[in-house]
C-alpha positions in Angstrom: 0.0 0.0 0.0 1.4 3.4 -1.0 1.6 5.9 1.8 0.4 9.4 0.8 2.8 12.3 1.2 2.2 14.3 4.4 0.2 17.5 3.9 2.5 20.5 4.5 1.5 23.0 7.2 0.0 26.3 6.1 2.4 29.0 5.1 1.6 30.8 8.3 3.8 28.3 10.2 6.9 28.1 7.9 10.4 29.0 9.0 11.0 32.8 9.1 14.1 32.5 6.9 12.1 30.6 4.3 9.4 33.3 4.3 12.0 36.1 4.0 13.7 34.3 1.1 10.4 33.7 -0.7 9.2 37.2 0.0 12.3 38.9 -1.5 12.0 36.7 -4.6 8.3 37.6 -4.9 9.1 41.3 -4.5 11.5 41.0 -7.4 8.8 39.5 -9.6 6.3 42.1 -8.4 8.5 45.0 -9.2 9.6 43.7 -12.6 5.9 43.1 -13.5 5.0 46.6 -12.3 7.7 48.2 -14.5 5.8 47.0 -17.6 3.4 49.8 -16.8 4.7 53.3 -17.8 3.8 54.8 -14.4 6.0 52.3 -12.5 8.7 52.2 -15.2 9.3 55.9 -14.6 9.2 55.6 -10.9 11.1 52.4 -10.0 14.7 51.5 -10.8 15.3 48.2 -12.6 15.9 45.6 -9.9 17.7 43.3 -12.2 17.1 39.5 -12.2 16.3 37.6 -9.0 15.4 38.8 -5.6 15.5 42.4 -4.4 17.1 43.4 -1.1 15.5 45.3 1.7 17.8 48.2 1.1 16.9 48.3 -2.6 13.2 48.4 -1.6 13.7 51.1 1.0 15.3 53.4 -1.7 12.1 53.3 -3.8 9.5 56.1 -3.4 6.3 55.6 -1.3 3.0 55.9 -3.0 0.6 57.7 -0.6 -3.0 56.5 -0.2 -4.0 60.2 -0.2 -2.5 60.7 -3.7 -4.9 58.1 -5.3 -8.0 60.3 -5.7 -6.2 63.0 -7.7 -4.3 60.4 -9.8 -7.5 58.5 -10.6 -9.3 61.7 -11.5 -6.6 62.6 -13.9 -6.4 59.1 -15.4 -9.5 57.1 -14.6 -10.2 54.6 -13.3 -7.0 53.5 -11.6 -4.6 56.4 -12.1 -2.4 54.6 -14.6 -0.9 52.2 -12.0 -2.1 49.0 -13.8 -2.2 48.1 -17.5 -5.3 46.1 -17.1 -8.7 47.6 -18.1 -11.5 47.7 -15.6 -13.3 44.9 -17.4 -10.4 42.5 -16.8 -11.1 42.4 -13.0 -13.7 40.3 -11.3 -15.1 43.2 -9.1 -14.8 46.9 -9.1 -15.2 49.0 -5.9 -15.5 52.7 -5.1 -14.5 53.6 -1.6 -14.9 57.1 -0.1 -12.2 59.4 -1.3 -13.3 58.5 -3.9 -10.9 55.6 -4.6 -11.4 53.1 -7.3 -10.2 49.6 -6.3 -10.3 46.4 -8.4 -10.8 43.0 -6.8 -12.0 39.5 -7.4 -9.4 37.1 -6.1 -9.9 35.5 -2.7 -7.9 37.6 -0.1 -5.3 35.3 1.4 -5.0 37.4 4.5 -8.8 37.1 5.2 -8.5 33.3 4.8 -5.6 33.2 7.2 -7.4 35.4 9.7 -10.5 33.3 9.7 -8.5 30.1 9.9 -6.6 31.5 12.9 -9.8 32.4 14.7 -11.1 28.8 14.3 -13.7 29.3 11.5 -14.3 25.8 10.1 -16.3 23.9 7.5 -20.0 23.8 8.5 -19.9 27.1 10.5 -22.6 29.7 9.8 -21.1 33.2 9.6 -23.1 36.4 10.0 -21.2 38.9 7.8 -22.2 42.5 8.7 -19.6 44.3 6.6 -21.0 46.2 3.6 -21.4 44.4 0.3 -21.9 47.5 -1.8 -19.1 49.5 -3.4 -16.6 48.8 -0.7 -14.7 45.4 -0.5 -14.9 44.2 3.1 -18.2 42.3 2.8 -17.2 40.3 -0.2 -13.7 39.8 1.0 -14.8 38.0 4.2 -17.6 36.3 2.3 -15.1 34.7 -0.1 -12.8 33.7 2.7 -15.5 32.1 4.8 -16.8 30.1 1.9 -13.3 29.0 0.9 -13.1 27.4 4.3 -16.4 25.6 3.9 -18.5 27.9 6.0 -22.0 29.2 5.1 -22.5 33.0 5.0 -25.5 35.1 5.9 -24.8 38.3 3.8 -26.3 40.8 6.2 -24.2 43.7 5.1 -25.4 46.9 6.6 -29.0 45.8 6.8 -31.6 46.8 9.3 -31.2 45.3 12.8 -34.7 43.7 12.9 -34.3 41.4 9.9 -30.8 40.5 11.1 -32.2 39.4 14.5 -34.6 37.2 12.6 -31.7 35.7 10.6 -29.8 35.1 13.9 -32.8 33.3 15.3 -33.3 31.2 12.2 -29.7 30.2 11.5 -27.9 30.5 14.9 -24.6 31.8 13.4 -21.6 30.8 15.4 -19.4 33.5 13.9 -19.9 37.2 13.6 -17.9 39.3 11.2 -18.1 43.1 11.2 -17.3 46.1 13.4 -17.2 46.0 17.2 -19.9 48.7 17.6 -22.4 46.8 15.5 -21.8 43.5 17.3 -22.6 45.4 20.5 -25.8 46.8 18.9 -26.9 43.3 17.9 -26.2 41.8 21.3 -28.1 44.6 23.1 -31.0 44.3 20.6 -31.2 40.5 21.1 -31.1 40.9 24.9 -33.9 43.5 24.7 -36.0 41.1 22.6 -35.4 38.2 25.0 -33.6 36.4 22.2 -30.4 34.4 22.9 -27.3 35.6 21.0 -25.6 32.6 19.2 -22.1 33.9 18.6 -19.1 32.1 19.9 -16.5 33.8 17.6 -16.3 37.4 16.5 -13.9 38.7 13.8 -13.8 42.4 14.3 -12.2 45.1 12.1 -12.6 48.6 10.6 -13.0 50.4 13.9 -11.4 50.7 17.3 -12.0 47.9 19.8 -11.9 49.4 23.3 -10.9 47.1 26.2 -14.4 47.6 27.7 -16.1 46.2 24.6 -13.7 43.3 24.4 -14.4 42.5 28.0 -18.1 42.7 27.5 -18.0 40.3 24.6 -15.8 37.9 26.6 -18.3 38.0 29.4 -21.0 36.7 27.0 -18.8 33.8 25.9 -17.6 35.3 22.6 -14.0 34.8 21.6 -12.8 38.0 19.9 -10.3 38.2 17.1 -9.2 41.5 15.8 -8.0 42.2 12.2 -6.4 45.1 10.5 -6.6 45.9 6.8 -7.3 48.5 4.1 -9.5 48.5 1.0 -6.5 48.5 -1.3 -4.4 45.8 0.5 -7.0 43.5 2.1 -6.2 42.0 5.5 -2.7 43.1 6.6 -2.6 41.5 10.0 -4.8 39.4 12.3 -5.1 38.1 15.9 -4.5 34.4 16.7 -5.8 32.4 19.6 -2.7 33.4 21.6 -4.0 37.0 21.5 -0.5 38.5 21.7 -0.4 40.9 18.8 -1.5 40.8 15.2 0.4 38.4 12.9 1.2 39.7 9.4 -0.6 38.2 6.4 1.6 36.1 4.1 0.8 38.0 0.9 2.4 41.3 1.8 5.8 42.7 2.4 5.4 45.2 5.3 7.7 47.9 6.5 7.5 50.4 9.4 9.0 53.7 8.3 9.6 57.2 9.7 6.7 59.4 8.6 7.9 61.8 5.9 11.2 60.3 5.1 10.1 56.7 4.5 13.3 55.4 6.2 12.7 51.9 7.8 12.7 52.0 11.6 14.1 49.4 14.0 11.9 46.8 15.6 9.8 48.3 18.4 9.7 51.9 17.1 6.4 53.4 16.0 6.1 54.6 12.5 4.0 54.6 9.3 3.0 51.2 8.0 4.0 50.8 4.4 3.1 47.6 2.5 3.8 46.0 -0.9 1.3 43.3 -1.9 3.0 40.4 -3.6 0.7 40.5 -6.7 1.1 41.6 -10.3 -2.4 42.5 -11.5 -2.8 45.7 -9.4 0.7 46.7 -8.2 1.1 49.0 -5.2 4.8 49.3 -4.5 5.6 50.7 -1.1 2.0 51.8 -0.4 1.8 54.3 2.4 -1.3 53.5 4.5 -1.0 56.6 6.7 -1.5 54.3 9.7 0.9 54.2 12.7 2.1 50.9 14.1 5.2 49.0 15.1 6.7 45.5 15.1 6.5 43.5 18.3 9.5 41.3 19.1 9.4 37.6 18.9 6.7 35.3 17.5 3.1 34.5 18.5 2.7 31.8 21.1 0.2 30.2 18.7 3.0 29.1 16.4 2.3 31.6 13.6 5.8 32.5 12.6 5.4 35.8 10.7 6.2 39.1 12.4 3.6 40.7 14.6 2.2 44.3 14.7 1.5 46.1 17.9 -1.9 47.0 16.5 -3.3 50.2 15.1 -1.7 53.1 17.0 -3.2 56.2 15.2 -2.7 58.1 12.0 0.4 59.7 10.4 -1.7 62.0 8.3 -4.9 64.1 8.7 -7.4 61.3 8.1 -9.5 59.9 10.9 -11.3 56.6 11.0 -15.0 56.7 12.1 -17.3 53.7 12.2 -14.9 51.9 9.8 -14.7 54.7 7.2 -12.0 57.3 6.7 -13.0 60.9 7.3 -10.7 63.6 5.8 -10.7 67.4 6.2 -11.3 67.8 2.4 -14.6 66.1 2.9 -15.9 69.0 5.0 -15.3 71.3 2.1 -17.2 68.9 -0.2 -20.1 69.0 2.2 -20.1 72.8 2.5 -20.0 73.1 -1.2 -23.7 72.1 -1.2 -24.7 75.2 0.8 -27.2 77.4 -1.1 -25.5 80.1 -3.1 -27.6 82.9 -1.6 -25.8 82.6 1.8 -23.7 85.8 2.2 -20.6 83.8 3.3 -19.8 80.2 3.9 -20.4 79.7 7.7 -17.7 78.1 9.8 -18.1 74.4 10.4 -16.2 71.3 11.7 -16.7 67.6 12.3 -16.7 66.5 15.9 -16.2 62.8 16.8 -17.2 61.5 20.2 -17.7 58.1 21.7 -20.7 57.4 23.9 -22.3 54.1 25.0 -19.5 52.2 23.2 -20.3 53.8 19.9 -18.7 56.4 17.7 -20.8 59.5 17.1 -20.2 62.0 14.3 -21.6 65.5 14.6 -21.4 68.4 12.1 -21.2 71.7 14.0 -22.1 74.7 11.9 -22.4 78.4 12.8 -25.6 79.2 10.8 -29.1 80.1 11.6 -31.1 76.9 12.4 -33.1 75.7 9.4 -34.9 72.4 8.8 -34.3 72.6 5.1 -30.6 73.5 5.4 -30.1 70.8 8.0 -31.7 68.1 5.9 -29.5 69.2 2.9 -26.3 69.1 5.0 -27.0 65.7 6.5 -27.8 64.2 3.2 -24.6 65.7 1.8 -22.5 64.3 4.6 -23.9 60.8 3.9 -23.2 61.2 0.2 -19.6 62.3 0.7 -18.5 60.2 3.7 -21.1 57.4 3.7 -21.5 58.0 7.4 -24.6 58.9 9.5 -24.2 62.2 11.2 -25.9 64.5 13.8 -26.2 68.3 13.3 -25.5 70.9 15.9 -26.1 74.7 15.3 -23.5 76.7 17.2 -22.3 80.3 17.5 -19.3 81.5 15.5 -17.3 81.9 18.7 -17.7 78.1 19.3 -15.8 77.4 16.1 -12.9 79.8 16.6 -9.9 78.0 15.1 -12.1 75.4 13.2 -10.5 76.3 9.9 -7.2 75.0 11.3 -8.8 71.9 12.8 -11.8 70.8 10.6 -12.0 67.5 12.4 -12.1 67.4 16.2 -11.6 63.9 17.6 -12.6 63.7 21.2 -12.4 59.9 21.5 -9.8 58.2 23.9 -6.6 57.8 22.1 -5.0 54.3 21.6 -2.7 53.2 24.4 
């Protein structure tokens, strides 16, 4: 009888030196493929044959996330950074910014994150990430089904029907933002309905210690992920809960904001990532997020480097309810004001956190008006895709608002 060959362990558990060697070789292939596109050919030096070195990569310029909207407006839809036409991709997204992002392939980082959390064949997953225009919902949907799980595509639907789906299907796994999981749990308790979740994969918003403790008290094992629309899942929590392990499909650097110089392990800087793919190249993509590498490896046995988590922003963008809010968005909102106003009134966005939920408020120094208020709130949703409250204030309240168009009053990351 012929003995079958042993099944190799997932890439998440390979030797670090094997990963580094394979990663540098894949970087070489990625950069050479990117240089077939005029944008990258003019931007990147020829790496020659074979692997690149870390010093060669560090000498290459950073592509800023904030530069994409202007690039794409000048050369739609992708700003000239890929030679493939829009129709050559399986999916096309439009995230706030606006940013055009192609997709279609199963995100390896999301698969690794779900596998590390214990999602398995036969599980039922309630996916509460949005399925429309932004990629998170479909990304986790694809990953869950690739592992053999069934998915309830709840998206950003109404809480009532989602509670009905929870009662009917008893999903063991929740995927979505921390705040919305809390909303569902509170709604289920108010309705006298048991909540079925045993696992929660949470991303796109801050996870305060108080919320994590509240979920644990209800018997829910929490696993946090970090990612972006352009890169997919970058890092994820394992069952040892000792930092976020980097996904296998990226080469990640922590660099000094501004200079782009790689920083030593332990120091906080901007996270810059190069996905090891050739269809939509993003060489040294500057996320604008702050993080740092943690020393050693995860106790779970996952052997890739770990992040200390999301530690803030290196630029002027702020994440609210899983979406980025930028100062330029305030100008877009105010552009909808009626032309008969004598001057554009001072305004700013204010972000608070109450009852374990983010709250966004538009403060504006104008005479209260139901018609104007409705126009502004509709415009905020169109521009940011966020719900918002409106507060009429005096001009004195907004002294200095022009220099600080977004006031974030939430507790800062530790």
